[in-house]
N, C-alpha and C positions, 0 to 999 in steps of 0.2 A: 274493192267496191267502186263504185265512186254514185255521186247523188247531185245531180244539180240543183242550185241556188237560183230561181230567179223574184224579183221583185218588181212591181206596176211603180215604184218608187225613183226608181233611178233608170238612166235611160236600158233600154234593149241592147241597145246598136242594130249593126244592121248584116254582119255577117253570120258564119255558121261557128260560131262558138257561144259555148256559155253563161251568163252574168259572171259564174263564177261554180264551183266546184269543190264538195264537200269529198275527201279521202283521206284516208290514212289520217285521222288526226284535224287534217287541216283545214284552214280552207285559200283555196287560190283562187284569187280576184282578177276578171282579166283587165286587161288595160282598159283604164277608162279617162274619157276627156269630159271639157264641160259642155256637155251636149243633156237635154232636155229630154224629159220623156216623147218629147213630137221629133225628135231628132237634131235640135237648130241648139248650133253653138251660143254659151252664156257668155255673155264679160267681154270685152275689150284689151281687157290687160291682164298681167301674168298675176294678175293678187286675184284679180274679181275671175279669173277660168282657175283660175286656183283652185280658190273656194268654195267653186264651183264641182268640181272634179271631185275632192274630199269629200262633200256632200255625198256626191254619188256612193262611193266609194263604200262611205258610215254606212248607208240606205241597205246598200247588198249585204254587209256583213248585220244588220243588225234581221236582214232575213235570215239568214244563217245561227244568226244564234251569238253572236260575238258582237263586240265592240270594238274601238282604237285600239286599245288595251292589250288587245289580242293580236295586233300584230308583232310580228318577226321581221318581215323583212319587208320593202317596198325599194320599189324599179321606178328610178323617173326617168323619162325623155324631157326634155323641154327643145323648143326649136329654134332659145338662140340661148347657146349659155350666157352669155353678159346676164340673163334673168336671173343667176345664180341666184344671189341673196335679198332678194323682191322675192322668189318667191317661197325660199325658207323662213322668212317672216313670216308667211301664214304660214306654212306646215309644221312651223313649232308653235304654232296654238291650238295642234289638233290630236295633239301628243303626249306623254307625260314622261318623265324621264322610270325606266333608261328607254332610252333612243330603241326602236326598232334598227337591225340592221338597212343596209340603205346605200344603192349603184342612183348614179345619176350622172346625165351623159345627152349629148346635145344629138338630137337624131333630125332624118325630117319630118314635119308630120302634115297631115292635110289641114290644111286652114283652119288650125286650133294649138295655142301656145306651149300647152304641157300634156302628157300623159303618164297614167301612173295607175302600176297594179304592183297588189300588196297580195303578203299569204302571213294567215291568222293559225295564231294555234285554237280549236275549236275547244269547251270547255266541260266535252262529255267525258 
């Protein structure tokens, strides 16, 4: 069984997908970028865009009854892998030890610098 998670506190996106799905004791958050609720890109630097992207994820997790402390896996796509250390500086401020497992790679992104999806363990 799966249940969609929706919040007006984060970008709803414009594709045929849910902000997140709860299934099997986990929350699967769809790839999020630095988009406000109107779908506009927020920020010009990797730091600004990472901060806003992680804020969107926090809002979606909250709607599912979770926090960043419940995140067990993170996937990151950077438009430019040269931004890796600057991305990490912001990323570190949103997680505590033990850090979640993570994959990070460079990929073609449409007018944004970062996209992040996460998997979190529910508290039930």
